[in-house]
DSSP file (Angstrom, degrees, kcal/mol; ACC not computed):
  #  RESIDUE AA STRUCTURE BP1 BP2  ACC     N-H-->O    O-->H-N    N-H-->O    O-->H-N    TCO  KAPPA ALPHA  PHI   PSI    X-CA   Y-CA   Z-CA
    1    1 A M              0   0    0      0, 0.0     2,-0.2     0, 0.0     3,-0.0   0.000 360.0 360.0 360.0 143.4  -33.9    9.6   13.6
    2    2 A N    >>  -     0   0    0      1,-0.1     4,-1.0     0, 0.0     3,-0.7  -0.591 360.0-122.1 -89.3 152.0  -36.5    7.2   14.8
    3    3 A N  H 3> S+     0   0    0      1,-0.2     4,-1.7    -2,-0.2     3,-0.3   0.847 113.0  58.9 -61.7 -33.6  -38.5    4.9   12.3
    4    4 A Q  H 34 S+     0   0    0      1,-0.2    -1,-0.2     2,-0.2     5,-0.0   0.805 101.5  54.5 -68.0 -27.4  -41.7    6.4   13.6
    5    5 A E  H <4 S+     0   0    0     -3,-0.7    -1,-0.2     1,-0.2    -2,-0.2   0.820 108.0  49.7 -72.9 -30.3  -40.6    9.9   12.6
    6    6 A K  H  < S+     0   0    0     -4,-1.0    -2,-0.2    -3,-0.3    -1,-0.2   0.852 101.1  68.4 -77.7 -35.9  -40.0    8.7    9.0
    7    7 A Q  S  < S-     0   0    0     -4,-1.7     2,-0.1     3,-0.0    -1,-0.1  -0.755  78.8-139.1 -91.9 119.9  -43.3    7.0    8.5
    8    8 A P        -     0   0    0      0, 0.0     2,-0.5     0, 0.0    -2,-0.1  -0.438  30.1-101.8 -70.9 150.5  -46.4    9.3    8.3
    9    9 A I        -     0   0    0     -2,-0.1     2,-0.4    -5,-0.0    -5,-0.0  -0.620  48.1-173.1 -74.5 123.0  -49.5    8.0   10.1
   10   10 A V        -     0   0    0     -2,-0.5     5,-0.0    -3,-0.0    -3,-0.0  -0.934  28.1-118.8-122.9 140.2  -51.8    6.7    7.4
   11   11 A D    >   -     0   0    0     -2,-0.4     3,-2.1     1,-0.1     4,-0.5  -0.641  23.5-136.0 -72.2 129.4  -55.3    5.5    7.7
   12   12 A P  G >> S+     0   0    0      0, 0.0     4,-2.2     0, 0.0     3,-1.0   0.782 101.4  65.3 -60.7 -25.4  -55.4    1.8    6.6
   13   13 A W  G 34 S+     0   0    0      1,-0.2    -2,-0.0     2,-0.2    39,-0.0   0.526  88.6  66.8 -79.0  -2.8  -58.5    2.4    4.5
   14   14 A T  G <4 S+     0   0    0     -3,-2.1    -1,-0.2     1,-0.1     3,-0.1   0.725 109.5  38.1 -80.5 -22.5  -56.5    4.7    2.2
   15   15 A I  T <4 S+     0   0    0     -3,-1.0    25,-3.0    -4,-0.5     2,-0.7   0.867 115.7  54.7 -89.0 -45.2  -54.6    1.6    1.2
   16   16 A I  E  <  -A   39   0A   0     -4,-2.2    23,-0.2    23,-0.2    -1,-0.2  -0.818  65.3-177.9 -91.2 117.8  -57.5   -0.8    1.2
   17   17 A N  E     -     0   0A   0     21,-2.0    22,-0.2    -2,-0.7    -1,-0.2   0.965  56.9 -39.4 -81.1 -56.8  -60.2    0.5   -1.1
   18   18 A Y  E     -A   38   0A   0     20,-1.6    20,-3.2     0, 0.0    -1,-0.3  -0.977  59.7 -93.3-165.5 157.2  -63.0   -2.1   -0.7
   19   19 A P  E     -A   37   0A   0      0, 0.0     2,-0.6     0, 0.0    18,-0.3  -0.530  36.7-125.2 -77.0 146.9  -63.6   -5.8   -0.4
   20   20 A L        -     0   0    0     16,-2.6     2,-0.8    -2,-0.2    16,-0.3  -0.834  22.6-165.9 -94.5 121.1  -64.3   -7.8   -3.6
   21   21 A L        +     0   0    0     -2,-0.6     2,-0.3     4,-0.1    16,-0.0  -0.761  32.0 132.8-113.8  85.1  -67.5   -9.7   -3.3
   22   22 A T     >  -     0   0    0     -2,-0.8     4,-2.3     1,-0.1     5,-0.2  -0.756  69.6-101.9-119.5 171.2  -67.8  -12.3   -6.1
   23   23 A E  H  > S+     0   0    0     -2,-0.3     4,-2.0     1,-0.2     5,-0.1   0.913 123.1  49.4 -59.1 -42.2  -68.7  -15.9   -6.0
   24   24 A K  H  > S+     0   0    0      1,-0.2     4,-1.6     2,-0.2    -1,-0.2   0.911 111.4  47.3 -65.3 -43.5  -65.0  -16.9   -6.3
   25   25 A S  H  > S+     0   0    0      1,-0.2     4,-1.5     2,-0.2    -1,-0.2   0.869 111.6  50.5 -69.2 -36.0  -63.9  -14.5   -3.5
   26   26 A I  H  X S+     0   0    0     -4,-2.3     4,-1.7     1,-0.2    -1,-0.2   0.871 108.3  52.6 -69.6 -35.3  -66.6  -15.7   -1.1
   27   27 A S  H  X S+     0   0    0     -4,-2.0     4,-2.5    -5,-0.2     5,-0.4   0.860 106.6  54.0 -67.2 -32.9  -65.7  -19.3   -1.8
   28   28 A K  H  X>S+     0   0    0     -4,-1.6     6,-1.7     2,-0.2     4,-1.5   0.850 105.4  53.8 -68.2 -32.9  -62.1  -18.5   -0.9
   29   29 A I  H  X5S+     0   0    0     -4,-1.5     4,-0.5     4,-0.2    57,-0.3   0.927 115.5  39.7 -62.8 -44.0  -63.3  -17.0    2.4
   30   30 A E  H  <5S+     0   0    0     -4,-1.7    -2,-0.2     2,-0.1    -1,-0.2   0.859 129.4  25.4 -77.0 -36.1  -65.1  -20.2    3.3
   31   31 A T  H  <5S+     0   0    0     -4,-2.5    -3,-0.2    -5,-0.1    -2,-0.2   0.849 130.5  27.5-100.7 -38.3  -62.5  -22.8    2.0
   32   32 A E  H  <5S-     0   0    0     -4,-1.5    -3,-0.2    -5,-0.4    -2,-0.1   0.383  94.1-119.0-112.1   3.7  -59.0  -21.2    2.0
   33   33 A N  S  <<S+     0   0    0     -5,-0.6    46,-2.3    -4,-0.5     2,-0.3   0.864  70.9 132.9  60.3  37.5  -59.2  -18.6    4.8
   34   34 A K  E     - B   0  78A   0     -6,-1.7     2,-0.4    44,-0.2    -1,-0.2  -0.880  42.5-157.9-119.6 150.8  -58.5  -15.8    2.3
   35   35 A M  E     - B   0  77A   0     42,-2.1    42,-3.3    -2,-0.3     2,-0.5  -0.962  10.6-142.9-125.2 147.6  -60.1  -12.5    1.7
   36   36 A V  E     + B   0  76A   0     -2,-0.4   -16,-2.6   -16,-0.3     2,-0.3  -0.935  22.4 175.1-115.1 129.0  -59.9  -10.5   -1.6
   37   37 A F  E     -AB  19  75A   0     38,-2.3    38,-2.8    -2,-0.5     2,-0.6  -0.943  32.7-127.6-128.2 150.8  -59.7   -6.7   -1.6
   38   38 A I  E     -AB  18  74A   0    -20,-3.2   -21,-2.0    -2,-0.3   -20,-1.6  -0.888  42.8-174.3 -90.5 126.7  -59.2   -4.0   -4.2
   39   39 A V  E     -AB  16  73A   0     34,-2.7    34,-0.7    -2,-0.6   -23,-0.2  -0.700  34.2 -71.8-122.1 169.6  -56.3   -1.9   -3.0
   40   40 A N    >   -     0   0    0    -25,-3.0     3,-1.5    -2,-0.2    -1,-0.1  -0.410  42.0-134.1 -60.2 131.7  -54.5    1.3   -3.9
   41   41 A R  T 3  S+     0   0    0      1,-0.3    -1,-0.1    -2,-0.1    33,-0.0   0.750 102.7  53.8 -65.3 -24.2  -52.5    0.5   -7.1
   42   42 A N  T 3  S+     0   0    0      2,-0.0    -1,-0.3    31,-0.0     2,-0.2   0.536  86.4 104.7 -87.2  -6.8  -49.4    2.2   -5.7
   43   43 A A    <   -     0   0    0     -3,-1.5     2,-0.2   -28,-0.2    -4,-0.1  -0.497  60.2-144.9 -78.7 141.8  -49.3    0.2   -2.5
   44   44 A N     >  -     0   0    0     -2,-0.2     4,-2.3     1,-0.1     5,-0.2  -0.461  32.1 -95.3 -96.7 177.0  -46.8   -2.6   -2.1
   45   45 A K  H  > S+     0   0    0      1,-0.2     4,-2.6     2,-0.2     5,-0.2   0.861 122.6  52.7 -63.6 -37.1  -47.3   -6.0   -0.3
   46   46 A K  H  > S+     0   0    0      2,-0.2     4,-2.3     1,-0.2    -1,-0.2   0.907 111.1  46.9 -65.6 -40.1  -45.8   -4.8    3.0
   47   47 A Q  H  > S+     0   0    0      2,-0.2     4,-2.6     1,-0.2    -2,-0.2   0.897 112.6  49.8 -67.2 -39.4  -48.1   -1.7    3.1
   48   48 A I  H  X S+     0   0    0     -4,-2.3     4,-2.6     2,-0.2    -2,-0.2   0.909 110.9  49.6 -64.9 -41.9  -51.1   -3.9    2.2
   49   49 A K  H  X S+     0   0    0     -4,-2.6     4,-2.4     2,-0.2    -2,-0.2   0.930 112.2  47.8 -62.9 -45.6  -50.2   -6.4    5.0
   50   50 A W  H  X S+     0   0    0     -4,-2.3     4,-2.2     1,-0.2    -2,-0.2   0.937 113.6  47.3 -59.2 -47.5  -49.8   -3.5    7.5
   51   51 A A  H  X S+     0   0    0     -4,-2.6     4,-3.0     1,-0.2     5,-0.3   0.900 112.0  49.8 -63.6 -41.2  -53.1   -2.0    6.5
   52   52 A A  H  X S+     0   0    0     -4,-2.6     4,-2.6     1,-0.2     5,-0.5   0.915 110.6  49.5 -64.9 -42.5  -55.0   -5.3    6.6
   53   53 A E  H  X S+     0   0    0     -4,-2.4     4,-1.3    -5,-0.2     5,-0.2   0.900 116.5  42.5 -63.5 -39.7  -53.7   -6.1   10.1
   54   54 A K  H  < S+     0   0    0     -4,-2.2    -2,-0.2    -5,-0.2    -1,-0.2   0.930 120.2  40.7 -71.2 -45.6  -54.7   -2.6   11.4
   55   55 A A  H  < S+     0   0    0     -4,-3.0    -2,-0.2    -5,-0.2    -3,-0.2   0.875 125.5  33.1 -74.3 -38.0  -58.1   -2.5    9.7
   56   56 A L  H  < S-     0   0    0     -4,-2.6    -3,-0.2    -5,-0.3    -1,-0.2   0.703  94.8-134.0 -94.6 -21.7  -59.2   -6.1   10.3
   57   57 A G     <  +     0   0    0     -4,-1.3     2,-0.3    -5,-0.5    -4,-0.1   0.807  66.5 108.4  73.8  29.8  -57.5   -6.7   13.6
   58   58 A V  S    S-     0   0    0     -6,-0.4     2,-0.4    -5,-0.2    -1,-0.3  -0.883  75.3 -98.2-132.1 165.0  -56.1  -10.1   12.7
   59   59 A K        -     0   0    0     -2,-0.3    21,-2.4    -3,-0.1     2,-0.4  -0.696  35.8-147.2 -84.1 135.0  -52.7  -11.6   11.9
   60   60 A I  E     -C   79   0A   0     -2,-0.4    19,-0.2    19,-0.2     3,-0.1  -0.881  16.0-175.0-105.9 131.7  -51.9  -11.8    8.2
   61   61 A D  E     +     0   0A   0     17,-2.7     2,-0.3    -2,-0.4    18,-0.2   0.874  66.6   0.4 -88.4 -43.9  -49.7  -14.7    6.8
   62   62 A K  E     -C   78   0A   0     16,-1.1    16,-2.9     2,-0.0     2,-0.4  -0.996  51.3-155.2-151.4 147.6  -49.4  -13.8    3.2
   63   63 A V  E     -C   77   0A   0     -2,-0.3     2,-0.4    14,-0.2    14,-0.2  -0.995  11.6-175.0-127.0 127.7  -50.4  -11.2    0.6
   64   64 A T  E     -C   76   0A   0     12,-2.4    12,-3.4    -2,-0.4     2,-0.3  -0.975  11.1-169.4-119.5 135.3  -50.6  -12.0   -3.1
   65   65 A T  E     +C   75   0A   0     -2,-0.4     2,-0.3    10,-0.2    10,-0.2  -0.870  13.3 167.0-126.0 157.9  -51.4   -9.2   -5.6
   66   66 A M  E     -C   74   0A   0      8,-1.9     8,-3.1    -2,-0.3     2,-0.6  -0.967  31.5-125.1-157.9 157.2  -52.3   -8.8   -9.3
   67   67 A I  E     -C   73   0A   0     -2,-0.3     6,-0.2     6,-0.2    -2,-0.0  -0.941  32.1-147.8-106.8 122.9  -53.6   -6.1  -11.6
   68   68 A D    >   -     0   0    0      4,-2.5     3,-1.7    -2,-0.6    -1,-0.0  -0.143  31.9 -91.6 -84.3-178.5  -56.7   -7.1  -13.4
   69   69 A Q  T 3  S+     0   0    0      1,-0.3    -1,-0.1     2,-0.1    -2,-0.0   0.721 124.0  59.6 -67.9 -21.8  -57.9   -6.2  -16.9
   70   70 A K  T 3  S-     0   0    0      2,-0.1    -1,-0.3     1,-0.0     3,-0.1   0.480 119.0-108.9 -84.0  -2.8  -59.9   -3.2  -15.5
   71   71 A G  S <  S+     0   0    0     -3,-1.7     2,-0.3     1,-0.3    -2,-0.1   0.557  75.5 133.5  88.0   8.8  -56.7   -1.7  -14.1
   72   72 A R        -     0   0    0    -32,-0.0    -4,-2.5   -34,-0.0     2,-0.6  -0.646  55.5-127.4 -90.9 149.6  -57.5   -2.5  -10.4
   73   73 A K  E     -BC  39  67A   0    -34,-0.7   -34,-2.7    -2,-0.3     2,-0.4  -0.878  24.1-160.4 -98.3 118.5  -55.1   -4.0   -8.0
   74   74 A K  E     -BC  38  66A   0     -8,-3.1    -8,-1.9    -2,-0.6     2,-0.5  -0.787   2.6-162.3 -97.7 141.4  -56.4   -7.1   -6.3
   75   75 A A  E     -BC  37  65A   0    -38,-2.8   -38,-2.3    -2,-0.4     2,-0.7  -0.985   7.4-156.6-124.6 121.8  -54.9   -8.4   -3.1
   76   76 A W  E     -BC  36  64A   0    -12,-3.4   -12,-2.4    -2,-0.5     2,-0.6  -0.884  17.5-161.0 -94.3 117.4  -55.5  -11.9   -1.8
   77   77 A I  E     -BC  35  63A   0    -42,-3.3   -42,-2.1    -2,-0.7     2,-0.6  -0.895   6.1-151.7-108.8 116.4  -54.9  -11.8    1.9
   78   78 A T  E     -BC  34  62A   0    -16,-2.9   -17,-2.7    -2,-0.6   -16,-1.1  -0.774  15.4-147.8 -88.9 120.4  -54.3  -15.1    3.7
   79   79 A I  E     - C   0  60A   0    -46,-2.3   -19,-0.2    -2,-0.6     6,-0.1  -0.653  26.8 -95.2 -90.2 143.9  -55.4  -14.8    7.3
   80   80 A N    >   -     0   0    0    -21,-2.4     3,-1.4    -2,-0.3    -1,-0.1  -0.146  33.3-115.3 -54.6 149.9  -53.6  -16.8   10.0
   81   81 A K  T 3  S+     0   0    0      1,-0.3    -1,-0.1     3,-0.1    -2,-0.1   0.774 112.3  63.3 -62.0 -28.3  -55.1  -20.2   11.0
   82   82 A K  T 3  S+     0   0    0      2,-0.0     2,-0.3   -23,-0.0    -1,-0.3   0.736 103.0  57.5 -71.8 -19.0  -55.9  -19.1   14.5
   83   83 A D  S <  S-     0   0    0     -3,-1.4     2,-0.5   -24,-0.2     3,-0.1  -0.763  82.9-129.8-107.0 156.3  -58.3  -16.4   13.1
   84   84 A S     >  -     0   0    0     -2,-0.3     4,-1.8     1,-0.1     5,-0.1  -0.917   4.7-155.6-111.7 127.7  -61.3  -17.1   10.8
   85   85 A A  H  > S+     0   0    0     -2,-0.5     4,-2.7   -56,-0.2     5,-0.2   0.837  98.8  59.8 -64.4 -32.5  -61.8  -15.2    7.5
   86   86 A L  H  > S+     0   0    0    -57,-0.3     4,-2.0     1,-0.2    -1,-0.2   0.894 104.8  47.5 -62.9 -41.3  -65.5  -16.0    7.9
   87   87 A D  H  > S+     0   0    0      2,-0.2     4,-2.2     1,-0.2    -1,-0.2   0.892 113.1  48.5 -67.1 -39.5  -65.7  -14.2   11.2
   88   88 A V  H  X S+     0   0    0     -4,-1.8     4,-1.9     2,-0.2    -2,-0.2   0.919 111.8  49.3 -65.7 -43.8  -63.9  -11.2    9.8
   89   89 A A  H  X>S+     0   0    0     -4,-2.7     5,-2.8     1,-0.2     6,-0.7   0.880 111.7  48.9 -64.3 -38.1  -66.1  -11.0    6.8
   90   90 A T  H ><5S+     0   0    0     -4,-2.0     3,-0.8     3,-0.2    -1,-0.2   0.903 109.4  52.2 -66.5 -41.7  -69.2  -11.3    9.0
   91   91 A R  H 3<5S+     0   0    0     -4,-2.2    -2,-0.2     1,-0.2    -1,-0.2   0.844 110.8  48.2 -64.0 -33.5  -67.9   -8.5   11.2
   92   92 A L  H 3<5S-     0   0    0     -4,-1.9    -1,-0.2    -5,-0.1    -2,-0.2   0.570 116.6-114.7 -82.7  -8.8  -67.4   -6.3    8.1
   93   93 A G  T <<5S+     0   0    0     -3,-0.8    -3,-0.2    -4,-0.6    -2,-0.1   0.699  79.4 126.1  84.0  19.5  -70.9   -7.1    6.8
   94   94 A M      <       0   0    0     -5,-2.8    -4,-0.2    -6,-0.2    -5,-0.1   0.805 360.0 360.0 -79.0 -30.3  -69.6   -8.9    3.7
   95   95 A L              0   0    0     -6,-0.7    -5,-0.2    -9,-0.1    -1,-0.2   0.357 360.0 360.0-118.7 360.0  -71.6  -12.1    4.4
């Protein structure tokens, strides 16, 4: 069996729910080249990285996750240095 046969084709936006737009997350876009998203609680870091690379069209270096007090799963996505988080955020209409 091929790996492609085992993995169903999934829309990346079923894993990434929406971007988090707070003062802190916007400052991370500008200073640390990171973006913050609320993601599906059942998704793991590999799935989040795949979805972010497909949906945003950039290379992802690192994914850090946590579950907040409201029960949402936040993912801090570090974008590769050759790409700009500010450009991606502008393209998505976040800024």
